[in-house]
C-alpha positions in Angstrom: 25.5 59.4 23.3 23.0 60.2 20.8 23.1 57.6 17.5 23.0 59.2 14.1 20.3 58.1 11.6 21.5 57.4 8.0 19.2 59.1 5.3 17.2 55.8 3.4 18.2 56.3 0.1 15.1 56.0 -2.1 15.0 53.0 -4.3 13.1 54.8 -7.0 15.5 58.2 -6.8 18.7 55.8 -7.3 16.8 54.0 -10.1 16.1 57.1 -11.8 19.5 58.2 -12.3 20.3 55.3 -14.2 20.2 55.9 -18.0 17.2 53.2 -19.3 19.7 52.1 -22.0 21.9 50.6 -19.3 19.3 49.0 -17.5 18.7 45.2 -17.8 15.4 45.3 -18.8 14.4 41.6 -20.3 10.7 42.2 -22.3 8.8 38.9 -21.6 5.7 37.6 -23.3 3.0 37.5 -20.3 1.4 34.5 -21.9 4.6 32.4 -22.8 6.1 32.7 -19.3 2.5 31.7 -17.4 2.0 28.8 -20.0 6.1 27.3 -19.7 6.2 28.0 -15.8 2.5 26.3 -15.3 3.5 23.6 -17.0 7.3 23.4 -14.9 4.3 23.5 -11.9 2.5 20.7 -13.6 5.4 18.3 -14.1 6.4 18.6 -10.6 3.2 18.1 -10.0 2.9 14.8 -11.2 6.1 13.5 -11.7 7.2 14.1 -7.4 4.3 14.4 -6.0 0.9 13.0 -7.0 0.7 10.1 -8.9 2.9 6.8 -7.5 5.3 4.5 -9.7 3.7 1.5 -11.3 6.5 -0.9 -10.0 6.3 -0.4 -6.1 3.4 1.3 -5.8 4.4 4.6 -3.6 4.4 8.2 -4.2 8.0 10.0 -3.8 7.0 10.9 0.2 6.5 7.0 1.0 9.2 5.6 -0.8 11.5 8.6 1.2 9.4 7.7 4.4 10.3 3.6 3.9 13.9 4.3 2.7 14.7 6.8 5.7 13.0 4.2 8.3 15.2 1.6 6.9 18.6 3.3 7.0 17.7 4.3 10.6 16.6 0.8 11.5 13.5 1.1 12.8 12.6 -2.9 12.2 9.4 -5.1 13.3 12.0 -6.2 16.4 12.9 -2.9 17.8 11.0 -0.3 19.4 9.1 2.1 18.6 10.4 5.6 17.6 8.5 9.4 18.1 6.4 9.6 14.5 8.5 13.7 15.1 11.9 12.3 15.0 11.1 10.1 11.3 9.2 13.1 10.1 12.5 15.1 10.8 14.7 13.0 9.2 12.6 12.6 6.0 12.2 16.2 6.1 15.9 17.3 6.6 17.4 14.5 4.5 15.3 13.7 1.9 12.1 15.5 1.3 12.3 19.6 1.7 8.9 20.0 1.9 6.5 20.7 5.2 6.2 18.4 8.4 2.6 18.3 7.9 2.1 16.5 4.7 5.3 14.2 5.6 3.7 13.2 8.8 0.3 12.7 7.2 1.8 10.3 4.4 3.3 8.4 7.3 0.0 8.3 9.2 -2.2 6.6 5.9 0.8 4.1 5.5 -0.1 3.3 9.4 -3.9 3.0 8.7 -5.0 -0.2 8.7 -8.7 0.9 7.4 -7.3 2.7 4.5 -4.2 0.1 3.4 -5.0 -3.8 3.1 -1.6 -4.5 4.2 -0.1 -1.4 6.1 3.7 -1.0 5.9 4.1 1.3 8.9 3.6 -0.2 12.6 2.0 2.9 14.4 1.7 3.4 18.3 -0.7 5.8 19.7 -3.8 7.8 17.9 -3.4 7.3 14.3 -6.7 7.9 13.5 -9.9 6.4 12.4 -12.2 7.1 9.6 -13.9 10.0 11.0 -11.3 11.2 12.8 -7.6 12.5 12.3 -4.7 11.2 14.2 -2.7 13.0 17.3 0.0 15.0 16.6 3.0 13.6 15.4 5.0 14.3 18.6 2.4 12.5 20.5 2.6 9.0 18.6 5.4 6.5 17.4 6.1 4.6 14.2 8.4 1.8 13.0 8.5 -0.6 9.9 6.0 -3.1 10.0 6.8 -6.9 8.4 5.2 -5.8 4.6 7.7 -2.6 4.7 10.6 -4.8 5.0 9.6 -6.8 2.5 9.3 -3.7 0.4 13.0 -2.7 1.6 14.7 -6.0 0.9 17.7 -5.9 -1.0 18.2 -2.6 -1.2 22.1 -2.9 -0.5 22.4 -5.7 -3.4 22.6 -3.1 -6.1 18.8 -4.1 -7.1 17.7 -0.6 -8.0 18.8 2.5 -9.1 19.8 5.4 -6.6 20.0 9.1 -7.5 21.0 12.4 -5.4 19.1 13.6 -3.3 17.8 17.9 -3.0 20.8 19.0 -2.2 23.0 16.3 -3.9 24.6 15.1 0.1 22.8 11.6 0.0 21.8 8.9 -2.6 17.8 7.9 -2.4 16.3 5.1 -4.3 14.3 6.0 -6.9 12.3 2.9 -6.9 12.0 0.0 -4.5 12.6 -3.4 -4.7 9.2 -4.2 -3.7 8.2 -8.1 -3.4 5.1 -7.8 -3.5 2.5 -5.5 -6.1 1.7 -2.9 -3.9 -0.1 -0.5 -5.8 -2.7 -3.4 -6.7 -2.6 -4.5 -2.9 -2.7 -0.7 -0.8 -4.2 1.3 -3.8 -3.5 4.9 -4.2 -5.3 8.0 -4.6 -4.1 11.6 -5.7 -5.0 14.6 -7.9 -2.5 15.6 -10.0 -2.7 19.0 -12.5 -4.8 17.7 -15.6 -5.1 14.3 -14.0 -5.9 11.9 -11.2 -5.7 8.6 -9.6 -7.7 6.5 -7.6 -7.2 2.5 -7.2 -8.7 0.1 -5.3 -7.4 -1.9 -2.6 -6.9 -6.2 -3.3 -6.6 -9.7 -1.8 -2.3 -10.5 -1.4 -2.8 -14.1 -2.0 -5.3 -13.0 -5.2 -3.1 -10.6 -6.8 0.3 -12.8 -6.2 -1.5 -15.9 -7.4 -2.4 -13.9 -11.3 0.9 -12.3 -11.4 2.8 -15.9 -11.0 -0.2 -17.2 -13.2 1.3 -14.1 -15.9 4.8 -15.1 -15.1 4.1 -18.7 -16.9 1.4 -17.5 -19.4 2.9 -14.0 -20.4 -0.3 -14.0 -22.9 -2.9 -14.7 -20.7 -5.6 -11.9 -20.8 -7.9 -10.7 -18.5 -10.3 -12.7 -18.4 -7.7 -15.4 -17.5 -6.7 -13.1 -14.7 -10.1 -12.0 -13.3 -10.3 -15.7 -12.2 -7.1 -14.8 -9.9 -8.8 -11.6 -8.9 -12.4 -10.9 -9.3 -12.9 -7.4 -8.0 -11.4 -5.7 -5.3 -10.8 -6.6 -1.7 -11.5 -3.3 0.6 -9.9 -3.2 4.0 -13.7 -2.1 5.3 -14.7 -5.6 3.8 -18.8 -4.7 2.8 -20.1 -6.1 -0.5 -19.6 -5.0 -4.2 -22.9 -4.9 -6.1 -22.5 -5.8 -9.8 -19.2 -6.6 -11.7 -19.4 -5.1 -14.7 -17.9 -1.8 -13.7 -14.9 -3.6 -12.1 -14.5 -6.0 -15.5 -14.7 -2.9 -17.5 -11.7 -1.3 -15.0 -9.5 -4.3 -15.3 -10.0 -4.2 -19.0 -9.3 0.0 -19.6 -8.2 0.9 -16.5 -11.4 3.0 -15.8 -14.7 1.9 -14.4 -17.0 2.2 -11.0 -18.4 0.0 -8.8 -20.8 -0.1 -6.0 -19.8 -0.6 -2.5 -22.7 -1.5 0.2 -22.5 -2.0 4.5 -23.2 -5.4 5.7 -26.3 -5.1 7.4 -28.1 -7.8 9.2 -32.1 -7.9 10.7 -32.0 -8.9 14.4 -34.5 -8.3 17.0 -32.8 -5.9 19.0 -35.4 -5.3 21.8 -38.5 -7.3 22.8 -40.7 -5.3 20.8 -38.6 -4.0 17.7 -36.9 -5.4 14.9 -33.5 -3.6 14.2 -30.6 -3.2 11.3 -27.3 -4.0 12.7 -24.1 -2.5 10.4 -20.9 -4.5 10.7 -19.4 -3.4 7.7 -19.3 -0.3 6.1 -18.2 0.8 2.6 -14.4 1.4 2.0 -14.1 5.1 3.2 -16.8 5.7 5.3 -17.4 6.0 9.0 -19.9 5.5 11.7 -20.2 9.2 12.4 -21.0 10.1 8.7 -23.7 7.8 8.6 -25.5 9.0 11.3 -25.1 12.4 10.5 -26.5 11.6 7.1 -29.7 9.3 8.8 -30.3 12.3 11.2 -30.7 14.8 8.1 -32.8 12.4 5.9 -34.9 11.6 8.5 -35.5 15.3 9.2 -36.3 15.7 5.7 -38.8 13.2 5.6 -36.4 11.1 3.3 -36.1 8.3 5.1 -39.5 7.0 7.4 -40.0 4.0 9.8 -36.4 4.8 11.3 -37.2 4.6 15.9 -33.4 4.9 17.1 -30.0 5.1 16.2 -26.6 3.7 18.5 -23.4 3.8 17.6 -21.8 0.6 19.4 -18.2 0.3 17.7 -15.4 -0.3 20.7 -12.0 -2.0 19.4 -12.5 -5.4 20.9 -15.8 -6.0 18.8 -15.0 -3.6 16.3 -17.8 -2.3 14.2 -21.6 -2.3 15.3 -24.2 0.5 14.4 -27.6 -0.5 15.5 -30.9 1.2 13.9 -33.9 0.7 15.2 -37.1 0.5 13.4 -40.6 1.1 14.2 -43.2 -1.1 14.9 -44.9 -2.0 11.5 -42.3 -1.4 8.7 -40.5 -3.7 6.4 -36.9 -3.7 7.5 -35.9 -4.4 3.4 -38.1 -1.8 2.4 -36.2 0.7 5.1 -32.7 -0.6 3.7 -33.4 0.3 0.4 -34.0 4.1 1.6 -31.2 3.8 3.7 -29.0 2.8 1.1 -30.1 5.5 -1.5 -30.0 8.4 0.9 -27.2 7.5 3.4 -23.6 6.4 2.8 -24.6 2.5 3.2 -23.9 2.3 -0.5 -21.2 4.5 -2.1 -19.9 4.5 -5.5 -16.0 3.8 -5.9 -15.0 5.4 -9.5 -11.3 3.5 -10.7 -9.3 5.4 -12.5 -5.5 3.6 -12.7 -3.1 6.4 -13.4 0.5 5.6 -12.5 3.9 6.3 -14.0 5.6 3.8 -16.1 9.2 5.0 -17.1 8.5 8.5 -15.9 5.3 9.5 -17.7 1.9 8.8 -16.7 -0.3 5.9 -18.5 -4.0 4.4 -17.5 -3.5 0.2 -17.5 -5.9 -2.0 -17.1 -5.4 -5.1 -14.1 -2.9 -6.8 -16.9 -0.7 -3.9 -17.5 -0.2 -3.1 -14.2 0.9 -6.7 -13.8 3.4 -7.2 -16.5 4.7 -3.4 -15.2 5.5 -5.3 -12.1 6.7 -8.0 -13.2 9.5 -6.8 -15.3 10.4 -4.4 -12.7 10.7 -7.7 -10.4 12.2 -9.6 -12.8 15.0 -6.5 -13.1 15.3 -6.9 -9.2 16.5 -10.4 -9.0 18.4 -10.2 -12.1 20.4 -7.7 -10.5 20.7 -9.1 -7.6 21.7 -12.5 -8.4 24.1 -10.8 -10.7 25.6 -8.7 -7.3 25.3 -12.0 -5.4 27.6 -13.9 -8.2 30.3 -10.8 -8.7 30.5 -11.2 -4.2 30.8 -15.1 -4.3 33.1 -15.0 -6.9 35.6 -12.2 -5.6 35.2 -14.6 -2.4 36.3 -17.1 -4.5 39.4 -15.7 -5.7 40.6 -14.9 -2.0 40.1 -18.5 -1.0 42.0 -19.9 -3.4 44.8 -17.4 -2.9 44.9 -18.7 1.0 45.2 -22.1 -0.1 47.8 -21.3 -2.6 49.8 -19.4 0.9 48.6 -22.2 3.2 50.8 -24.7 1.1 54.1 -23.4 2.9 52.6 -20.7 5.8 56.3 -20.4 7.1 57.8 -19.2 3.9 54.4 -16.5 3.7 55.2 -15.4 7.0 59.0 -14.9 6.4 58.3 -13.0 3.1 56.0 -10.6 5.0 59.0 -9.9 7.9 62.0 -9.7 5.4 60.6 -7.6 3.4 61.2 -3.7 3.2 57.7 -2.2 2.7 54.2 -3.8 1.7 54.9 -3.4 -1.7 57.9 -5.3 -1.9 56.5 -8.3 0.0 53.2 -8.0 -2.1 55.8 -8.6 -5.4 57.4 -11.3 -3.7 54.5 -13.5 -2.8 52.8 -12.5 -6.2 56.2 -14.3 -7.8 56.3 -17.1 -5.1 53.4 -17.9 -5.0 51.8 -16.9 -8.4 49.1 -15.0 -7.0 47.2 -12.4 -8.3 47.8 -8.3 -7.0 44.3 -8.9 -5.3 45.2 -11.9 -3.8 48.3 -11.0 -1.9 47.0 -7.4 -0.5 44.5 -9.6 0.9 47.3 -11.5 3.0 49.3 -8.6 3.7 46.1 -7.1 5.4 45.3 -10.3 7.3 46.9 -10.0 11.2 49.5 -12.7 11.8 47.6 -15.0 13.9 44.1 -14.5 11.6 46.7 -16.3 9.1 47.8 -19.0 11.0 44.4 -20.2 11.5 43.2 -20.9 8.8 42.4 -24.4 8.2 42.8 -26.2 5.0 39.5 -28.2 5.4 37.7 -25.3 6.3 38.9 -22.7 3.4 38.2 -26.2 1.0 35.1 -26.9 2.4 34.1 -23.1 2.1 35.6 -23.0 -1.8 33.2 -26.4 -2.7 30.5 -24.2 -1.3 31.0 -21.2 -3.1 31.7 -23.0 -6.4 28.0 -25.0 -6.0 26.5 -21.3 -5.6 27.9 -19.3 -8.3 26.8 -22.6 -10.3 23.3 -22.2 -9.1 23.7 -18.1 -10.2 24.7 -18.3 -13.1 22.1 -20.9 -13.8 19.5 -18.1 -12.7 21.2 -15.3 -15.2 21.9 -17.8 -18.1 18.0 -18.8 -18.2 14.7 -17.0 -18.2 13.3 -19.7 -17.4 14.8 -20.0 -14.1 15.0 -16.6 -13.9 10.9 -16.1 -13.7 10.3 -19.5 -11.7 13.0 -17.8 -9.0 10.8 -15.1 -9.0 7.3 -17.1 -8.7 9.0 -18.6 -5.8 9.9 -15.6 -3.7 6.5 -14.0 -4.3 4.6 -17.7 -3.0 6.4 -17.4 -0.1 5.5 -13.5 0.5 2.0 -14.8 -0.4 2.1 -17.4 2.5 3.6 -14.8 5.0 1.3 -12.1 4.4 -2.0 -13.6 2.6 -5.1 -13.7 4.3 -9.1 -14.4 3.7 -10.7 -12.2 1.4 -12.8 -9.6 3.6 -14.8 -8.1 0.9 -18.0 -9.8 -0.9 -18.9 -9.7 -4.5 -22.4 -9.9 -5.4 -23.1 -9.8 -9.2 -26.5 -8.1 -8.6 -29.2 -7.5 -5.3 -32.9 -7.2 -5.3 -34.3 -4.8 -2.3 -37.8 -3.4 -2.0 -38.3 -0.1 -4.1 -37.2 2.9 -2.5 -38.8 6.6 -2.9 -36.9 8.7 -4.8 -37.3 12.9 -5.8 -38.3 11.5 -9.6 -40.7 8.7 -8.4 -44.5 8.9 -9.7 -47.0 9.0 -7.8 -47.8 5.1 -8.6 -44.3 4.3 -7.6 -44.4 6.4 -4.3 -47.2 4.4 -3.5 -45.8 1.0 -4.0 -42.6 1.8 -2.2 -44.7 3.2 0.8 -47.4 0.5 0.7 -43.4 -2.1 1.0 -42.2 -0.1 4.0 -45.2 -1.7 6.3 -46.2 -5.2 7.1 -48.5 -6.7 4.7 -52.6 -6.6 6.1 -53.1 -9.9 5.5 -55.3 -12.2 7.5 -53.8 -14.0 10.4 -54.1 -15.6 13.7 -52.7 -13.3 16.8 -51.8 -16.0 19.7 -50.8 -14.9 23.1 -49.2 -17.3 25.3 -49.5 -17.7 29.0 -46.1 -15.6 29.3 -47.8 -13.1 28.0 -45.6 -13.4 24.5 -47.5 -12.5 21.5 -47.6 -14.4 17.8 -48.5 -13.3 14.3 -48.9 -16.3 12.0 -50.7 -17.7 8.9 -51.0 -21.1 10.1 -54.7 -21.5 11.3 -53.3 -24.9 13.0 -54.1 -24.0 17.1 -50.5 -23.7 18.6 -50.6 -26.7 21.1 -48.6 -29.2 21.8 -50.3 -31.4 19.3 -50.0 -28.2 16.1 -46.5 -28.3 17.2 -45.6 -31.9 16.6 -47.5 -31.8 13.1 -46.0 -28.6 12.3 -42.6 -30.1 12.9 
């Protein structure tokens, strides 16, 4: 049986048959349409993708990841689950974008070399500074203790909720955030026409500054810098020069220089080496080695004999740079700072969303926004707990009234035609409210008869005391601030640790040769690379060791005693 193919109707031909005046043609100015469409795109990128909220320090995708993990019950006391499962839940319910973008955001939340206080507890290969992570089907994840603190009390009306993309679920517009996450973990993002780049800080220092600002709202940046002297990077290293940090804390924009932590050690019997134990933030050993080889091949760095990467999971970062004999280690190090990522600059650009608008903020502004948010969270939580305890107290008082004659209560319920009649008779006989009577009717008979007057009176007294304490917080701004300060101190006690990054005002090194150096400067730098050619004594010991010294005292037992 052969199939008949229907002739395809030409779209152009059918359109041509319709009179021009009957077609729905709208004339649009291309310039205005492009402007309108671009503004919508820019708005979407700025507000829903690239910039963090100044209150909880999270971008929308990060907030949705933490909220969904909380809803899935992936707390630290539970086992890890496949990362792909978390990504699928977030993508299907809250974030209708690509799975790779969601997974990349989750990976960053788990990387301790990116965040000062990771929010995701990852299990598996979550990457390194030089390498990316394994696929989501190979890794596992759950919430960290810090993430639990970020999402704590979500069910106590602490924040506003908003519909998800298809109006099927509710999601928080911001997390309660028990600590200033934006300052602690920093942020990075590129929007349309603006960007943000914020450095991580030490949790204990940031909380100490926040508590001081709670007590002294008029404190200036100089006073706050006594608690937060500068960033505290996950990789440690050193920050050289604090002028840029101070400028960033005052204006929201600044720049500082990071330098690796390098020690001069004797790496072999004949060679001295530079041992790198900490690198600048965002720099990995492979990148340093590649740039070092390029600089040596281009004759920009001299005196290097070999470089070895001895980094492992147990001993941490260790990069050994062997020097040729006769070269000054400090001068070679100055060359390395100039031509390799052992020295990097970090440009601070504190841009975040405040009340839905992007703003550039200094240290005090960032802390003030967080404190206002936390005050609101604690106030709403206190009001919620007050309502719950008041409602419970109302029910307990009704049960105490009913226990005066429990047999009559049971008799009224049994002899009533329906629940409505029983409710009315209970309200009339025992002077109960409708809520109290309904609660008694909802209880099973064995629950109603097992109540003890002593237990109910104890619960009533506890509820009255709790209500008084909650009302005291709501009625006093000082008490509210004290509560927030106490909770911040508890978080600092739980998650705080020692500062990793050393702050150095300035550092003198031997001169380095640059492209703009004059002939005299090049000669001075080249001479600084070598050990000074001064008169000296060379002593050969019986064991074959060679010693170079400026001291003319003979190296004998008597000479050693005189020198010591």
